[in-house]
N, C-alpha and C positions, 0 to 999 in steps of 0.2 A: 345735575349740580350739586355742588358742596354746600354745607351748612358753613356759615362763616360769621365773624365779628370783623369789625374795622375800628379804625380811629384815622379820621380825617385830617389833613395839615390844618395847622393855625391859619396860614394863610395860604390858600390854594396856588400853586406858582402856576405859570402859564405852560411850561413843560412839566407836568407832574410825575415826579417819581415815586415808585411803590416797592414795599417791602413784603413779600407771602410768606407768612409762618407756616411751618409744617411740623406739628408735634410728632413726639415719639409713641412708642407702642404702648396701648394702656392709657393713654390720656387723652386729653381733648384739645379743644382751640382756646379754651382759658389760659391754660398753662403757660405757653410761652409769651401770650399777650399780657401777662401780668407784668413785663417790665417794660411796654411799650413806651409808657410816658417817659422813660428814661432816654429815649431814643430821638433823632433830630424832630425838630417842630414842622419840618417842611414835608415830613414824609407821610405818605398815605399807606398804612398798616393794616394788613388783611391777615388773619388767621383762620384757616380752615380746618374742619374737623373731618377726619378721615372715615372713609365710608362703611368699615367693617364693624359691626357689634360685637363687642367680647362678651364671655359668659360671665365674667367677674365684673362687669361694667368696662367704661371707657371704650375706646377706639382703635383700629390700626388700620392702616394703608394695606396691609397684607398679612395673613396669618403666617405664624410660625410654629413649627411642630418640633417633638422631639423623638429621634428614632432611637433603636435598641440599644444605642451604646450612650443616648442622652445627649447626643450633638443636636444642635439646633439647626433645623431644616426651613429655608424661606419657602413661600410658596411664590415661584417667580412669575407666574401665569397672573396671580393677583398682582402684582407689584407691577407688571407690565401695563395691566389694566388701569391702574391707578395711575402710572406716568402719562398714558393717552388720554384719561380724563383729566389729569391735571394742565396740560398742553391746552386743551380746549379751554377749561377753567380760565387760563391766563387770557386767552382770545377775549373771554368773555368780561373779564374784570377789566381789560383796556378799553374795551368799548364802551362798558358801563360807565366808566370811572374817569374816561378822558385820560388815560395814563400813556406818556409818553413811551413807545413801544422799546424806544432804546435804552430806557431807564427803568427795566422791570428786575426786581432782584429777589434772592430767598435766602431763607434764613430756617435751618432745619435742624432737630435734635434727635440723634439716635436713629430710628426708623425714617426719620423727617429728612435727618442729614443724608442718610443713604440714597433716599430718592432725590434731594437736591442735586447731589453727584450727578445722578443719571439723567434728571432733567438737563442739565447744564450741558452734557456731553451729547445727549440725543437731539436736544432742541437748542442749539447754541445762539439761533438768531431770535430766541425769547426772552434769552437771561443774559444779564450784565455782570453782576456780582452774586456770589455764594458765601454764606456764612454756614460753616457745616459744623456742628458741635457734638463730638462725642459718636461719631458714625465710622462708616467705613466704606470701601469701594466694592461692591457686588458686581464682578465681571460679567454676572450672568444676563444682567439687564443694562450693561453697556452697548454702545452700537457696535456692530460687526465688524465695521471700517472707521476707523479716526478719519475724524473732519479737520485735522490739523489748522487748515487755512481758515477755517470758521472759529477757532477757540482764541485767537490773538488778542479778543477784546475781553475774555474771562479774566476774573480775579477772584481767588477763593482765601476766605481765613478758615484756617482748620485749627481745631482746639479738642484735645483729648486728655482724661485724667490718666495719670500712672496708676493710679490703684483701681480703675475700672474692672468690675469683676462681670459685667455685662458684656460688653466688647472689649476683649483684652487689648492693651496698648500696642501689641505686637500686631495687630491688624491696621491700628491707627500708624504705625510707622511705615507701612508700605505704601500710604497716600501720596508723600513728597515725590517719590521716585516716579511714580505713576502719572503724577501732573506734570513732571518736569520732562519727562520723557516725550510729551504732548506739547509742551511749551507754554505752558497755561501758568501764569503769574499764580503764586499763592504765599500764604504766612502760615507756617506752622508752629503751634505751640503745644507743650505738654505744661501739665498743672497737678500739683499734689493733692488729687482729688479722687472721687469715685466715679460714677456715671451720673454726673451732675454738672452743674454751671456754679463754680465758685464765686467770691466778689472779684480776685484778682482777673479771672478769665473773663467775667461780666465787664469790668472795666477796659481791659484789652479789646475787648469786642466792641464796644461803644466807641473808642478811640479810633478803630479801624474803620467802623462806619461811618463816623464823622469826618474821615479822611476821605473814602472812597465812594459814597453814595450821596 
């Protein structure tokens, strides 16, 4: 089971909705949780810690290696294991906190965003909305066969920095056609920033969350 921190809604609604935060590579559960206070008061917000401890501190959902040409290689086996454990974790959270299973949402940054895409498409029955910040679609951990009929309810907010030197903007620009091909509703925004969340991105994200969550 993942370690996590949470923020309860001010007034618990009858059909409680939840937002699960998935941090990026080398970070921890406190990172994205830092702006939980700016999100709607009726949200149950959970921020999970990734399972793999890194040598330099921080945590990862899966390891990343450099090959002989200095290209980044993801450990897709570990990524798949994290996906499966997160799917079980979602069921645990829904049961423990009496969350409406039709209103469970994800917010991921970088590696957390990559897993958020994969969670939504591999387990569409578990996810309603996704906020995917500075990530990309890793087709190696996507379902072998699309479940397009099961994607109709999904809605995804996508943001990326034009000057991102960790995940190049070219990878992000492949996301809208991938989602469009699968008839998944989405909003794609680019910002004059690096591998980060700037003020404008944060405000657009909060506006989108207020509208759809």
